[in-house]
Steps between C-alpha positions, in 0.01 A plus 500: 500500500421143599695206634416131510630195684367156586350460845713270719338181625663533840393767746850645523598762241870510592737478208246551221773640277682167508193313378284732289548739213295820476327654200508880491300730273577870475849651485422870530643753744384302803478147359859494375667543843240269657599222260869567566443464874340160442808397302727621780316262733564208268167467318527376139275735301283466193455863402252675270420858420149643539386479138168317450656208313742444788214500750308249287802274478533519877133414551528197274789376714304499827502155656290348773608600853690804370495815709456816293585835659401828332678815618350746254242766584166418340132527587405276797212358293748382234710330768197307621424384145862390451483303824193314372667417168817377670295286739342328198853399394558332836745770607500772767496875432629764740517876466809678633519863381807688618585833655833673546609606153793407280758572771338251738473248215876523438577455870247220551308716749158507336177468696267229369127522569384141452153360437385144441465167677676532835658152475668606174640812666742285699623339177554840338683667787848373415464608137363845583755542778775500237358824362345669803556565869133539599225252414145581610223242460180695429247220455316366197595588142405863432555634852866579434408679175267722700785575744740578214245726329452698821876521555573632151222756518644631827850497348386712205325750728802528732739543206291784361483658846877470541560651156266791574658568840851493355396723211342750739804503729738558210274783382528652848878496472579187704790274408344169385742283702433701815125491438507122446694458826245708689203313353651165591558609860141622527144368482485534121751217453394219265661239274497738204680774694746277686586210269405609148563873492354648177727806476816463287824550691357423844567125514717256306385161375139598427337577162502877561881481499494338154255716304218286643614192309423154640278451801120478482369654180236772483292283266497220758397738776217634285391141435503412871304813586249396235458170685443695821242715323318190370502343846372821657215513249400138561508540879358855502804622695592870472864551395520872432879529515542165325288621209698823473826303506366276223417800282840659563698190402280452194576860398873432531505200264444682167735782603823300487488343845350160420832312522644709782477403865185614676706734722540718189173658610730753672641604163154504343366735769786743436421540130 
C-alpha cells in the first residue's frame, strides 16, 4: 500500500490532517484498517485499490513537492528505482514497510521501518503515527526493505518451528494450551508462540481460531521468502533455514493453503 501527501513548507508538521489530504493505495487485509486509522485521525482520503490501472492513475496525479510513502514489501532494488522516478517528478519517495500483522493494523500499533531522505521522515511521522506505535528510521531508501526482508524470513522460520514443536508435543500427549503456556514461560518463547499461536483452540482473535482466515496469507509469505532468497543469492549469504522455509511455503500454495494465513503451516504439517 502507498500513501501520499504534500510536504509542508513550514518545519512544523503539527496538524497535517487539518491542512492536507492523503492518497492511499491498497485496501487489503492490512491496508484497509490502516486507511481507516488515518480517517479516524481526521485525514481526508483519496483511496484506490491495488490494480495496475489504479496505480497508474495515482502516478499521474503526483505533484511537485508531494511526499509518497510505500508500505508494501518489494525488492529493495525496485524501491531505489521508484525513488529515482519520483525524484524526476519533483517529489519525495519514502519506503515504510510494516510489521505487526492485521491485528496491529486494526489497533494502530504497527511498526514502520522507514527509509528515505531524513528531512522527509519528520514530515511523515504524524501520518505514520496514525497507523503505528513504533517508527524506526533505517537510512536511505532500500535499507528498510532489507530489514523487513530479514524480519519476515525470521518470522517464517519461527512460525514453522513453533508449529513443529506444538505438533510434537501434542503427539506426545500434551495438552496444547498447557504446552503453549510452558513454551511462553521458557527460552523457546517467540512472537509466533506468544502472540500468534498457530494451533486452533489455544488462543482467540488469531487466524488459527477462524480456520486460518484473514491475517498474512501463505502466498505473501512465499513471495517474501523469495525476496529473501534473491537477496541471499546476490549477497552470497547462506540462509539454510530460510531456503527450507521458502520451499515449504511454496509447497503449501498449490495444496489449498494459498489464501490461508501463514500460521496454517501447523495444519499442513499434520496432514
